[in-house]
C-alpha positions in Angstrom: 11.8 75.0 -12.7 11.1 78.1 -14.8 10.0 78.1 -18.5 13.0 80.3 -19.2 15.3 77.4 -18.7 13.8 75.7 -21.7 12.9 78.8 -23.8 15.7 78.4 -26.4 14.9 74.7 -27.0 11.2 75.1 -27.1 11.5 78.1 -29.5 13.7 76.1 -31.9 11.2 73.2 -31.8 8.3 75.4 -32.5 10.0 77.3 -35.4 11.0 74.0 -37.0 7.5 72.6 -36.7 5.3 75.5 -37.8 7.3 75.9 -41.0 7.3 72.1 -41.8 4.6 71.4 -44.2 5.0 67.6 -44.5 4.2 65.1 -43.2 0.7 66.5 -42.7 -2.6 65.2 -41.4 -5.4 67.5 -42.7 -8.8 66.9 -41.1 -10.4 68.0 -44.4 -13.5 66.5 -46.0 -12.9 66.4 -49.8 -16.1 67.4 -51.6 -14.7 67.9 -55.1 -12.0 66.6 -57.4 -11.2 70.3 -58.1 -10.1 71.1 -54.6 -6.5 72.2 -53.9 -5.4 69.9 -51.1 -1.9 71.2 -50.4 -1.6 72.2 -46.7 -0.6 75.8 -47.6 -3.7 76.1 -49.8 -6.0 74.9 -47.1 -4.3 76.8 -44.3 -2.0 79.6 -45.3 -1.3 80.5 -41.6 -1.4 77.1 -39.9 -0.1 74.6 -42.5 2.8 73.2 -40.5 3.3 71.0 -37.4 1.5 68.0 -38.8 -2.1 69.2 -38.0 -4.0 72.4 -37.7 -4.4 72.5 -33.9 -0.7 71.7 -33.3 0.3 74.5 -35.6 -2.0 76.9 -33.8 -0.7 76.0 -30.3 2.9 76.0 -31.5 2.3 79.6 -32.7 0.9 80.2 -29.2 4.1 78.8 -27.7 6.3 81.1 -29.8 4.4 84.2 -28.8 4.4 83.2 -25.2 8.2 82.6 -25.3 8.7 85.9 -27.1 6.6 87.8 -24.5 8.2 86.1 -21.5 11.8 85.8 -22.7 12.3 87.7 -25.9 15.4 89.9 -26.0 17.1 87.9 -23.3 19.8 85.3 -23.5 17.1 82.7 -22.8 15.6 83.2 -26.3 18.3 83.6 -29.0 16.9 84.1 -32.5 14.2 86.5 -31.5 14.3 88.1 -35.0 13.7 84.8 -36.6 10.6 84.2 -34.4 9.2 87.6 -35.2 9.9 87.1 -38.9 8.0 83.8 -39.1 5.1 85.1 -37.1 4.9 88.1 -39.4 4.8 85.8 -42.4 2.1 83.6 -41.0 -0.1 85.9 -39.0 -1.2 88.3 -41.8 -4.6 89.7 -42.5 -4.9 87.8 -45.7 -3.8 84.5 -44.2 -6.1 84.8 -41.2 -9.1 85.9 -43.3 -8.7 82.6 -45.2 -8.5 80.7 -41.9 -11.6 82.4 -40.6 -13.5 81.6 -43.8 -12.4 78.0 -43.5 -13.7 77.8 -39.9 -17.1 79.4 -40.8 -17.5 77.1 -43.8 -16.9 74.0 -41.6 -18.5 74.6 -38.2 -17.4 71.3 -36.7 -13.8 71.6 -37.8 -11.5 71.4 -34.7 -14.4 71.8 -32.4 -13.7 72.7 -29.6 -9.9 72.0 -29.1 -8.5 73.9 -32.0 -11.0 76.7 -31.5 -9.8 77.2 -27.9 -6.1 77.2 -28.9 -6.8 79.9 -31.5 -8.4 82.1 -28.8 -5.4 81.4 -26.6 -3.1 82.5 -29.4 -5.0 85.7 -29.8 -4.8 86.4 -26.1 -1.1 85.8 -26.1 -0.6 88.2 -29.0 -2.7 90.9 -27.2 -0.7 90.4 -24.0 2.6 90.7 -26.0 1.6 94.2 -27.0 3.7 96.6 -28.9 3.7 97.0 -32.6 4.2 93.2 -33.1 1.3 92.2 -30.8 -1.0 94.8 -32.4 -0.3 93.5 -35.9 -0.9 89.9 -35.0 -3.9 90.7 -32.8 -5.5 92.7 -35.6 -4.9 90.0 -38.1 -6.4 87.3 -35.8 -9.6 89.3 -35.2 -11.7 87.7 -38.0 -10.8 84.2 -36.8 -11.5 85.1 -33.2 -14.9 86.4 -34.2 -15.5 83.3 -36.2 -14.7 81.1 -33.2 -16.8 83.2 -30.8 -19.8 82.8 -33.2 -19.3 79.1 -33.6 -19.1 78.6 -29.9 -22.2 80.6 -29.3 -24.1 78.5 -31.9 -22.8 75.2 -30.6 -23.1 75.5 -26.8 -26.9 75.4 -26.7 -26.9 72.2 -28.7 -24.1 70.6 -26.6 -26.4 68.7 -24.3 -23.7 66.4 -23.0 -19.9 67.0 -22.5 -17.2 64.9 -24.2 -15.4 63.4 -21.2 -12.6 61.3 -22.8 -8.9 62.3 -22.7 -8.4 63.4 -26.3 -9.0 66.5 -28.5 -12.8 66.7 -28.3 -12.6 66.9 -24.4 -15.1 69.6 -23.5 -13.7 70.7 -20.2 -10.2 71.4 -21.4 -11.2 73.4 -24.4 -13.7 75.6 -22.6 -11.2 76.2 -19.8 -8.7 77.6 -22.4 -11.5 79.6 -24.0 -12.4 81.2 -20.7 -8.8 81.9 -19.8 -8.2 83.7 -23.1 -10.5 86.6 -22.3 -11.2 86.8 -26.0 -14.9 85.8 -25.8 -17.7 88.2 -26.1 -19.7 88.8 -22.9 -22.6 86.6 -24.1 -20.4 83.7 -25.1 -18.3 83.9 -22.0 -21.5 83.7 -19.9 -22.7 80.7 -22.0 -19.4 78.9 -21.5 -19.6 79.3 -17.7 -23.3 78.2 -17.6 -22.6 75.2 -19.7 -19.7 74.1 -17.5 -21.9 74.4 -14.5 -24.8 72.5 -16.1 -22.5 69.7 -17.2 -20.4 69.3 -14.1 -21.7 71.0 -10.9 -23.6 67.9 -9.7 -20.8 65.4 -10.5 -19.5 63.2 -7.7 -17.5 60.0 -7.2 -15.5 60.3 -10.4 -14.2 56.9 -11.6 -10.5 57.9 -11.2 -9.5 54.3 -11.1 -10.4 54.0 -14.8 -7.6 56.4 -15.8 -5.6 56.5 -17.8 -7.0 55.2 -21.0 -4.4 54.0 -23.5 -4.1 57.1 -25.7 -5.1 59.9 -23.3 -3.2 63.2 -23.3 -5.7 64.7 -21.0 -7.2 63.4 -17.7 -11.0 63.4 -17.9 -11.3 63.8 -14.2 -8.6 66.5 -13.7 -9.6 68.6 -16.7 -13.2 68.6 -15.3 -11.9 69.6 -11.9 -9.7 72.3 -13.4 -12.6 73.6 -15.4 -14.7 73.9 -12.2 -11.8 75.9 -10.7 -12.7 78.6 -13.3 -16.3 78.9 -12.4 -16.5 78.2 -8.6 -15.2 80.4 -5.8 -12.4 78.7 -3.8 -14.7 77.6 -0.9 -17.2 76.1 -3.3 -14.4 74.4 -5.3 -13.0 72.7 -2.2 -16.4 71.3 -1.3 -17.1 70.2 -4.9 -13.7 68.5 -5.2 -14.4 66.6 -1.9 -17.5 65.1 -3.5 -15.9 64.6 -6.9 -12.7 62.9 -5.7 -13.5 62.0 -2.1 -10.4 59.8 -1.7 -8.1 62.8 -1.9 -9.0 64.0 1.6 -8.9 60.5 3.2 -5.4 59.6 1.8 -6.8 56.7 -0.2 -4.5 55.8 -3.2 -5.6 57.7 -6.3 -4.5 56.7 -9.8 -4.6 60.3 -10.9 -1.6 61.0 -8.7 0.5 58.3 -10.2 2.8 59.1 -13.1 1.6 57.2 -16.2 3.7 54.4 -17.7 4.7 55.1 -21.3 5.8 51.9 -22.9 6.6 53.3 -26.4 7.5 57.0 -26.7 7.6 56.7 -30.5 4.1 55.3 -31.0 1.8 58.2 -32.0 -1.1 57.0 -29.7 0.8 55.5 -26.8 3.0 58.6 -26.9 -0.1 60.7 -26.1 0.6 59.5 -22.5 3.6 61.8 -22.5 1.2 64.7 -22.9 -1.0 63.3 -20.2 2.0 63.4 -17.8 2.5 67.2 -18.6 -1.2 68.2 -18.7 -1.8 66.4 -15.4 1.2 68.4 -14.0 -0.5 71.6 -15.1 -3.9 70.7 -13.7 -2.6 69.3 -10.4 -0.5 72.5 -9.9 -3.4 74.8 -10.6 -5.8 72.9 -8.5 -3.4 72.8 -5.6 -2.8 76.6 -5.8 -6.6 77.2 -5.7 -7.2 75.1 -2.5 -6.6 76.1 1.1 -3.6 74.7 3.0 -4.1 71.1 4.0 -3.5 67.5 3.0 -5.3 67.6 -0.3 -3.3 70.6 -1.5 -0.1 69.0 -0.4 -1.0 65.7 -2.2 -1.8 67.5 -5.4 1.3 69.7 -5.3 3.6 66.7 -4.7 1.9 64.8 -7.6 2.3 67.8 -9.9 6.0 68.0 -9.2 6.4 64.2 -9.9 4.6 64.4 -13.2 6.6 67.4 -14.4 9.9 65.8 -13.5 8.8 62.7 -15.5 7.4 64.5 -18.5 10.0 67.2 -19.3 12.8 64.9 -20.6 10.5 63.6 -23.4 9.8 67.0 -25.0 12.8 67.1 -27.3 13.4 63.6 -28.8 14.1 64.3 -32.5 10.9 62.3 -33.3 8.2 64.3 -35.1 5.4 62.3 -33.6 6.0 64.0 -30.3 8.1 67.0 -31.2 5.3 68.6 -33.2 3.1 69.2 -30.1 4.6 68.2 -26.7 6.5 71.4 -25.9 3.2 73.3 -25.7 2.0 71.1 -22.8 5.4 71.4 -21.1 4.9 75.2 -21.2 1.4 74.9 -19.7 2.9 72.9 -16.9 5.9 75.2 -16.3 4.1 78.6 -16.8 0.3 78.2 -16.8 -1.8 81.1 -18.2 -3.6 83.4 -15.9 -7.1 81.8 -15.3 -10.4 83.5 -15.7 -11.9 84.8 -12.5 -14.3 82.3 -11.0 -18.0 82.9 -10.6 -18.8 84.1 -7.0 
């Protein structure tokens, strides 16, 4: 099922969310009674969609839809999309966002950082006068993230492996895919992924999912290794990491999660898990040679996508402010960074 089939719905969702200032959940440490705490004061570009990272990746979704489907019947309201992006992605707004990031070096680390890089990459790929405007405006924030990553990675002795925002593998994968990193930071990301994960084996897949995951710890790690290992080495690594895949042993990672309450903000994360698993399973399958493991992963990816898509538009802000982005990743994954030979 192509992303174009959902383009109009996803665009309307994203537009409504990035311009909706309240309710808002700012991850902001208050240090003075004199601070202006209105979302637009803290984040003139990314004030909507409930929280900063969701706003950033909903902007990414709009640019992706515009690039893939703008000017076609699949995306009515193209002028409205461009107008909102022009109002948000200005040099002044992004200079303020860059300054905020530099002043708070652990803010949105690393999830929000990675989505900002992904947004910049999508603007660059969009091209034309619009893409050039937005890419230029984003440059200070991209430079800030690159510097923050370069400073953090040598100190990141251990990865964060759980299935929520701080997950190391997912964010660094997005960062690599963006192509926005400087050569030195790109190299540092690849080296860190290998140092964290190259020797892993016998992943405890039966522990998944946890009750509020929207990422699979095991699959995000495997998908990260897809970025840094050549296909032959990836297949051998995956056989050690998830040995049951090749033997046909039942694997919890391939079963669609049960979501008992879609409206609960934490349980509802499992809707995102369904879609992020679909994306990772699909990408891993496509990177492997023909055989039973590839077939199992592809079949599970299709089942997860079928289960997850109906939940994207529910009229409930707890899921509507973020879930369409993960549906887009599952339907139309970004081009991945070239693996290390």
